N, C-alpha and C positions, 0 to 999 in steps of 0.2 A: 275528091281527094285533095285538090288544091285548097279547099276550104279548111280542111284539117291542118294542113301545113301552115296556113295563115294564122290559125288559132295558136298553134305551137309557137310560132314566131312572136305573136302578141304576148303570150304567157311568158316566154323567155325575156322579151323586152320589158314587160312590167316587173318581172322579178329582178332584172338587172337595175331598173330604175329604183326599185324598192331598196335594194342593197346599196346603191349609190346614195340614196336619200338617208339611209341609216348611217352610212359612213360620214356623210356631211354633218348630220346631227351629232354624231359621236365626236368628231374632230372639232366641231364648233364648241361643244361643251368643254372639251379639253382646253381650247384656246381661252374661253371665258374663265375657267378655273385658274389657268396659268397667269392670266392678266390680273386677276384678283390677288393671287399670291405675290406677283410682282409689285402691285400697289402696296400691299401690306409690308413687304420687305423695304420698299422705298420710304414709307412713313417711319418704319423702325430705324432705317439708316439715318434719316434726318434727325430723329430724336437723339440717336447716339452721337451724331456729329455736333449737335447743340450741347450735349453734356460734355463732350471732349473740348469744345471751345470754352465752356465755362471752367472746366478743370484747368485748362491752360492759363486762363486769366488768373485764377486763384493761385496757381503755381508761380506765375510771374510776380504777383503781389507778395507772396511769401518770400520769394527770392529777394525782392527789393527790401522787405522788412528785415530779413536776415543780414543783407549787405549793410543796411543802415545800422543794425545792432553792432556789427563787427567794426564798422568804420567811424561811427559817431559816438564818442564816449558820453556826451550829454544825453543823447537819446537813450543809450543803454542804461544810464543811471536813472532816468525818469521811469523807464519801463520796470526796472528792478524795484524801485520805490513803490510804484503803483501796484504792480502785480504781486510782489512778494512781501511788501510792507517793510522793507529794509530802511534803516536810518543810519546816519553817521553817528559816531560815538558821542558827540557833544549835542545831539538833537534829542528832543523829547517828542514822542508820537502820541497823539490822542486818537482813539478809535471810538466811534459812536455806533451803536446798534441802530438798525433801520426799523426796528419794531416800534409801533406806536405806544 
């Protein structure tokens, strides 16, 4: 009879170890998956931060350009002449096509 009780204890012990091993594998796989997701989110966050930094730089440049347009009449005149092709009433403009 003691032999039978020892077998039951061994079987129960092996079953518990199996369940423990299964739980360890399950939670380890969850940890690995969570870590991969974390790395992906971190890479995405870095990309978005880089885009945000670039957008802020562009915004600052455009703000400076606008301030210069509003404050510097010579700059505004040059921009209007170049971009819109305006001229003073006593000036004559020549336009050349860039086609060969």
